[in-house]
N, C-alpha and C positions, 0 to 999 in steps of 0.2 A: 515580533510575533503578530500574526494577523488578529484583528479584533473579531471576537465572536458575536455576531449580530443576533444570535439567539439567546444571549444571556439575559435572564429575567432581572428586572429592577428589584433591588432590595427594599423591603417595606420598612417604614419607620414607625415605632410605637408612639402612641399618643402621648404628648407631653415632652417629647425629645426634640430639641432643635438640631438641625443638621450642622450648624456651626458650633454649637456648644453642647454636644451630645452628653447626656448623663446629668446635666444640671437641671434643677427644677425652679419653678417660679414663673409668674406671668411675664416678667421682663425678659428672662433668659430663654425660656422654653415655650414660646408662644405657639399654640396648637392651631395651625391653619385648618387641618382636617376637621377638628372639633368645632372651629368657628363656622365653617361652611355647613356642617351638619346642624348646628344650632340655628342657622339662618334658613334652614329648610332645603338646602342644596346638597346633593350627594357628590363628594369629591371624586373626580375621575383621574386616575393615574395612568401613565403610559404603560403598555405591556412590556416593552423592552427598554433597556438603558439607552441603546442607540437612538430610539425614537425620542425619549425624553430629553436627551442632551443634544439632539439634532446632528448626530454623527452620520456621515455619508462616506461611501466609497469614492475613490478618486476619479475613475475613468470608465465610461460606458462606450462600447464599440458597436456600431451598427453598420452592417455590410449590405449594400444595395445590389441585389442580384435579380435574376429572372428565371422563368421556367426553363428556358433553353440552356442556361449556363450554370444553374445551381449544382448539377452533378459533375461539372468539369471544373471551371474556374472557381465556383463557389466552394467546392470540396477542397481545392488546392489552397484557397485562402484560409479555410478552417484548419487545415493541417499545419499551416505555417504560423498562425498567430493565436489560435484559441488557447493554447497552453500558457500563453504569456499574460492573458487578461482574465479578470474575474468573470466577465460575462461578454459574450459575442452573440449578437442576434442578427439573423439574416432576414431581410425584408424583401418580399417578392409580390408581384401581382397575382399570378396563378402558380401553383406548385405542382410538381410531378407526383405521381403515385408513390414512387420510391424516392425517399430522401436519404442521402448518405448518413450513416450512423454517427451520432454525436453532435449533430447540428440542431440548434434551436431556430426554427423557421417560423416566421409570422407571414401569413398570406392575406392580402387585402381583397382578393377576389376580383380584381380588375386589372387589365394590362395598360390602362392610361397612365403615362409617366407622371404627370402633374398630380393626378388623383392619388397615386401611390406615395408621392412625396408628402402630400398633405396628410394622408393616413398614417404615414410613418412618424411624422412630428406629433400628430395627435396621440398616437400610441405611446410615445415617450412621455407626453404630459400625463397620460392616464396611469402609467405603470412605473416610470423610473425617475421622474423629475425630482422627487424628494429623496432619492437614494444615491445620486451621483453628483459630483461637482462639475465634471466636464463630459462632453458628448462628442465623440469622434465618428464621423460618417465617411465611408469610402466605398467606391465601386468595386465589384469583384474582378475587374480587369486591371487593378493596381496592386503592386506589391507593397506591403507596409513593413518597415523595420520596427518591430513592436517595441523593443527596448528603448529605442530613441524617442518614440512617441511618449512613452512613459516618463522618460527623463525630462522631456520638454514640459509635460503637464506638471511634474513635480516642482518646477521652478516658476509656475504661473500662479498668481494670486486668484483664489476662487471668487472673490467679490468683484472682479473686473468684468465689464460687459465686452467680451472679446469674440471676434469672428475672424478666424485665422486660417490661412491656406495660401493658394496661389491666386493673387488678385487678377481679375479679368475684366476687360471693358464690356459693357452691354452691347448686344447686337444693335447696330444703327446709331449708337451713341446718344440717343435721346434722353436716357435716364442718367442722372448724375451719380457719381460714385462707382465703386467696383464690387463685384461679387466674387466668391471663391469658386474656382473651377472644380467641378466634382470629380474629374478624373484623378486628381492628386489628393483627394480627400480634404476635409476641413474640420476644424475644432470649433465648438460652440460652448460658451460658458453657461452654467446654470442660471446665472444672473441675467444674461441676455435672453435666454429662452423664457424665463418668468416674465420679463417685460414684454415679450412678444405674444405670450399666451392669450391675452384678451382679444387680440386682433387676428388670430389665425383664420377664423371664419371669413373675416373681411378679405383677407388675402385670397382665399379660395374663390370668392365671388367677384373681386375687382381686378385681379391681376391675370393677364393673359400672357402665356409664354409657351414655347415649344420644348424648352429644356427645364428639367426639374431643379438643377442647381441655380439656373438663372432666375426661376420663379421664386425660390427660397431667398436668394440674394436681394431681389427687389422687395420682397415682403419685409426682410430685416431692415433694409435701408429706409423704406417708406415709414415704418412705424417705430423704429428705434434710433434712426439716424446713425447707424453703426456700419462702417465700411469694412470690407475684407482687407486684412493686412498680412504681409508675409514676415514682418519683424515687429517685435514688441519688447521694449526695455532690454534691447541687446540680444534677445532670443530669436533665432531664425527658424522659419518653417522651410527647411531645405527639400527640394524636390528635383526629380530628373525625368526628362522626356526621353523615352527609349526609342531608338530608331528601328525601322522595320528589319526583321531578321537579325537583330543585334545579338552578339554573343557576350553575356555578362563578364565572362572571364577575360575578355579583351578590352573592356572598358577600364581605363586607367585614370580618368580625370578626377580631380579632387571633388568636383561637383557631384559626380556619380558616387564616389566613395562615402560622401557625407550625407547622402540623401535620406530623408525620412520615408518618402514614398517614391515609387518608380511606376511610370505609366507611359504607354499602354502595354499590357502583358497579353500576348496573343494566345497562349495555350498553357495548360497545367505544367507541361515539362519546363517551359521557360520560367514559370513561377517557382518551381523547385530549384532550378539552377540559380535564380536570383537569391533564394533563401540560403542555399549552400554558400554562395559567394559572400553575402553579408555576414553569415555566421562565422566564416573563416576570418573575416576582418575583425569582428568583435572578439573572437577567441585570441587572435594575435595581440590585439590591444590589451586584453586581460593578462596575457603572458608578459607583455612588456611592462605593464604596471606592477606585476608581481616582482619582476627582476629589479625594477626601480626601488620598490619598497625594501627588498632584501638588501640592496646596496646601501640604502639609508640606514637600515638597522645596524649593518656592519660598521658604518662610519661612526654612528652614535655610540656603539658599544666600546669603542676605543677609549672614550672618556669615562666609562664606568669604573667602579672600584676594582673589579676583577679583570678589567681589560676585555680583550676579545673573548675570554672564556665565559663572560656573562651572556654572550649571544649563543643561544642553543642551536644545535644542528638537527634537522634543516631549519633555516631561518624562517620564523613565522609559525613553526609547529610547536605545540606544547612540549615542555621539558619532560624527560623520562619520569616514570612513576618511581617514587622513593618509598620503599617498604619501611614500615614502622617496627616490624618484628620479623623473625625468620619465617613465620607462617605466611607472610605476604610477599615473599620473594617470588618474582615471576620466573617460570621455568622455560629454559631454552630447549627447543626441539632440534635434534641433529638429523640431517637428511643428506642423501646423495641424489643423483639424477634418476635413480631407479627405486630407491628404498627410503623409508623413514623409520626412525628408531623411537617412535612414540606412538603406540597403537592403542586403540580403544579397548581391546580385549587383553591388555597387559602382555602381549607377545613382545619379545625383545626387538623384533623388527618386522615390518610388513611392506608389501609392495606399494609404491607410490602410484596412485591412480586417481582418475576423476578430476575434480576441481583442484586437488592438491598438486597433481602433476602439472596441470595447466599453470598454476600459480608459480611453481618453481621454474618452469620453462620461461614464463614471462619475466620473472625477476632476473634470470641469467641474461636474457636478451636485452633487457633494459640496462643492466650493468655494463655490458660490452658497448652498447650504443652510447652511453654517457661517457665512457672512457674515450671513445673515438671523437665525440663532440669536444672533449677537453683538449686532446693532444693532436688531432689532425690539423694541418696536413703533415706535421713533423713525423708523427708515428701513426701507424694503423694497427688495430688489434683484431685478432680472430680467436674465437674460443676453441680450445682444445678439449678441456674437460673440467668438470667441477670436482675439486679435491675434497673440500669440506663445505657443508652448508649448515647454518644455524638460523633459527627464527623463533620469535616469541611475540605474543600479542600483548601490547601495552594498552590498557583501556583508556589512558589519557591522550594517546597520540596515534595509535594504529599498530600495524604489523611491522616489526623490525627484522632486518635480515643482516647476516654477516656471511660473506662468501669468500672462500679461498679458491681463486680461479687460476688454472694453468692456461696461459695465453700465448699465442704466437704474435710477436710484435715485428712489424716490418717498417723500416725507415724509408726516407725519400730516395735513397740510392738502391733500394730493393733488397738490402741485407735483412735477414730475419734471424730471430732467436726465440727460444722458449723461456718464458719467465712465469713466476708465480706472483699474483697480486691479490691482496686482501681489500675488499670493498665493503662498504656499509650502505644499506638502503633502508628507506622507510616508505611504507605504503600508508599515507596518513588517512585518518578518518575524514570523510568528506562532509559537506554541509548536511547537518541533520534536518530532515524534513518531517513535519508533523502531518501524518496521513489522516484525513477525516474518515471517521468510521461511523456507521449508522448507530443510532441509540439503542441500547439494550438495557434490560432491567433484571434484577435478581428475583423478581416476583413471579417469573414464568414457571409453570408446572412442568416437571420433568417426568416423562414416562420411561421407566427403566425396563428394558426388555431382556429377559434371561432365557436363551435357548437351552434345552436340556435333552440329553441323550441317555441311553442306558448307563454309560460309563460315568455320567456326571452326578448320579444320585448320592454318592458318598459325600459330596461337598455341600448339599442342600442345607443340612442342619446348621453347620457353621455359618453359611451365608445368611440364613434367616435370623440367626442370633445377632450377628453384626448389624444387619440392615434394620432390624427392629429397634436396637438401641440407638442407632444413628438417625433413624427416620420416623418410625412409628411413635416412639416415646417422646420425641421432640416436635411432633406434628409438622414434620418437614413437608413442603409442598411437592410431593413426589408420589407417583403411582407405580407399583410393582406389577409386572405382568410376566407370567411364565409361558414359554412355548414348548410344549411336550412333543418330541419328535419320535415317532414310531416307525420301525421298518415294517414291511408288509406282513411278516410272520407275527410280529408283536401285536400289530393292529388286529389280526384275526382272533387272537385270544384275549382281547382286552376285557371282555365281559367275564371270563373265568379267571384270568391272571393278568391284572393290570400292572405293568412294571412301575408305573408312577402312582400306585395306590398309596404308598407310604408318604409321598410328597404331598398328595392331595389332602391326606389326613393332617399333616403338619400345617398346611394352609388354613384348614378349618380351625385348627387350634389357635392360630394367631388371629384369625378374624373374630373368634369368641373373646380372646384376651383384649383385643383392641376393637371395640364395636364400631368406631368411626372408620375403620380401615377395611377396604375390599381389595382382594388380590385376585384379579381375573386370570384365567389361563386359557390357552388355545391349543388344540391338538391337531397335528398334521401327520400324514402318512407319506413316506418317501423312501426310495431306495438309495438315492444319492443326495445327502444333505448339501444344499447350496444356499449361501447367505442371502442372495438376491431373491430367490424364490420365497424364502421365509419372510423377508421384508415386504414382498408384494402382498402377502396375506395380511400382515400386520398393518400395512399402510392403508388398506381398504377399510379397516375397522376403526380408523381414527380420523378426526377432522384434519384439514389441511394445515392448520396452524399448530399442530402438535409438535413438541420438542422431544425427540427420542434420544435415549442413551442406550445404545446396544452394548451389552457387557457379557461377561462370562460368570458362571456360578462360583468360580474360585476367586473372584475379585471382591475385595473388601471396599465397600462404598460408604463415604461419609459426607456430611453436609458441606465441608470445605470443597471437596471435588465437585459436588452438584452445583455449587455457585460458579465454579470456573467453567463448568459445562454450559451454564446459562450465559456467561459473559463471552465465551469464545465461540459460541454458535450464533451466527447472525443470519437471520432470514434473508434469502436472496443475495447473500454476500459471502458467507464463510461457513465451512464445516470443520469440526474439530476432531482429530484423532490423537488422543493422549497416549504417551508412552509410559506404561505402568512399570512399577518396580516389582520385578519377578524374584521371589525367594528361591534360593538354591535348594537342591535336594538335601534334606536334613542329615541323611546318612553320609553325605560327602562333606557338607559344611561343618558338621559337629561330630566328626568321626572320633570315637572314644572320648567324647566330651558330653556333659549334660546339656540338654536342649533348653534354650531360654523360653520363658513364658511368653514374651513378646519379641518380635523381630524388629531390630532397629535398622535405620536406613544407612547401612555401612557396606563397604565393598566386600567384606567377608561373608555377609549374610545374603546377598543377592546382587542383582544388576538391573539397570533399565533396559528392557527388552526392545531394542530398536527393530527387531525382525517381526514383531507382532503388530498386526493392524486390526485386531479383533474388537477393541473398544472404539466406539464412535458416537459423537454427538451431532445431530443434524435435525433440521425441520422437515416435517412430512412434505410440505410444499416443494422444498428443494429436491427431495427424493423423487417425488412424482414428476417434476419437470425433467430431471436427469433420466429417469426411466423412459420418458416419452421420446427422448433423443436416441434411445437404443433400438427403437422399434424396427427401423429399416435393417440394421445390422443383424438383429435377432432373426428376422425373416430369412436372411441369407444363410445364417449359421445358427441352428437351434441349440447347439452345444455352448453358445456364448454365455448363457446365464449360469451354466455350471463351471465355466472356466474363469470367471471373474469373481472377485470379492467386492465388498462395498467400497473399499478404498480405491481400487482400480477403476471402478465404475465412475466415481466422482472425478477422478483425475482425468479420465479420457472423455467424459461426456458432459460434465456439468458446466465448466467455465467459471466455477466458483473458486474462491480462495480455499485451498486445502491446508489447514494449519496443523502442524505436528510439533509437539513440545513434550519434554519430560514432565511427568506429573507425580511429584513426591507424595501426594495425598491418595494416590491410587495404588494399593498393594494387591498383589496376587499370590496366593499360596502356590507352592510347587505342585505341578502336575505334569504328567506326560500327555501332550496334546496329540490326538490322532490326526494324521495328515491325509487329506483327501487326494489321492493320485489323479482324480478326474479334473482337478483344478489346473490352471496353467502351470507350466514348468517352473516359472519364477515364484509363484505363490507356494507351490509344493516345496521348493528348495528353501524358501524362507521358513516354512514350518519346521522342516527337518533341522535346519541350523538353530532355530529357536530352542528346540528340544535338547540339542547337544550343548549349546552354550548355557542352558538353564540348569545343568547338572551341578556345576560348581566352578570356582575360579581355577585358573591354570595351576596355581601353586597348590591348591587343595587336591586336584586330580593328580598332580605330579607326586605329592606325598603318598597318596594311596598306591600308586604304581610302585613307588620306592619300597613301601612296606611289603607289598606283595612279592616283589622280586627278592627282597631280603629274606622273606619267609620261605620262598622256594629254594633259595641257595643254602639255607640251613637244614 
């Protein structure tokens, strides 16, 4: 696991010794902080553990580029190595106005080569010398095999004064020693650079040279007496000089295949071809190593107590999950090439489509390919059909498959016959990666926005009761805002007959009951309710750092969910669309039964409504940035604002992570949701399906139909 450089140092209480923590007395728990304070000096502690303990990252990479090549070769270098190293910095004299995205560029403001080399080393001293053990410099016309450089550095001792690359004689031969030729890159240890640091200004003033790599080499040799070497303690700095118009796929020499760097690279296309070639080499080496390890495991397992049975299949993958009770037994799903017999809506079978269909097709293709790899050239297999398919997800190892395949098998003489073959496959869980996420806090205030129409008034009383008990009484850091939506006719008679007069009266009652609480409301008039238009009004009335929770009046909101809203909404990174638990129609779910006082989270009481995208948590700044990207499309199509919802807007225009997850703390009472036919066909269809699926489970609806038919027959 990578070290967290931002971890704060743990403080020690006065009187505790770091070696004998918890013991007292002058001899055992000598208080250095107290001693310094008594002497009139304030103790200073490092801000981070990494600083106090002198921890450093392993390798810094600096790429020497120019104004003319930064957008071509420089961009190609960035795409081929940046994801392998912690930091890659591009150094240039002058920079273009447009720099490729994702590149950290330092411009020195001068095109003189020696001056740029001096400024680059000086920049390292000022910013990175205390953070890295090794410094690798390379030109942008060289390809670097990143993993090999990392492996080389991992085997080098950080306290050695080492200058490593391809040694080169100085021009003219007057200077003794050898410098590292810049075309193939070179490694400098931190120890060497620290020794060189006091003399850097002298090098700039005293050494004349036409080449930056030669200038740096003379500086290092003159003041540290360290020559460039290509080998150190058995470790080689392999390099390869590429011929003009050379094709990497045709280079077969061992010198080329083992190279750390290749130079010169003429254009970005050649850089990418080199990257593909070396990636294929490393991938094949990895496969060979896996096969070797698998063979060793099989050989060792023979001597185990259970013999070969002790070696799990596949070799190297975790053993299957063993349930401790019948409730932990993993369920197998049955499928064919067209249908699956395990559906979300409890249907006996449903069409196999989307990612599930691609998964099944890939597994069948892999099975046939593996059979051919095993039996060819003696036998050749062709798929005829899938007879039976079974799969289950094992959390300890991955997705398991069992396939009964009908195959056509052809021998070397051309004779064929049809056979049935059962095969087992595993799609193992790959290496788990920890993705860095921006810091968030639970102290953020949430602004809850509740749109109300004429049909929503009956839910207000219940909503305010629940929200008051979960937020007002507990002083939750949340603000409730109502959005009253009038159609033109209702707006004309608002002074005589305000349809929301009762709601406003309830708001006043709660504000008197809780003096510290204010419940603002906003009135809008429209013929076609459109979520984006409403949010435009609300967005303008709030600061850019406001965290919104857009909800419905039938939703029960509690502190548990508000915390998840805060944690899952990350400014300039992620928006959160929770999937609420939708209660079924009580007349269907509790037909001829007493209705419970509280609804539990069980399948007979409701379901997670995956068709609904009405609830959303997002920051105002993210909303404003996304809306600004819609301007051009809205000018071409004015109906776009009415044809999209908030979810579709973020997906199509934001570039943010759109996070969807079931939310057990977010319950919604049953209601028939009016569907706006002016929205897009997909959104309208989702709304209709949500209403239909929210009536009740299939078994409950079937029982009602059964009772009705039985009543009609009698």
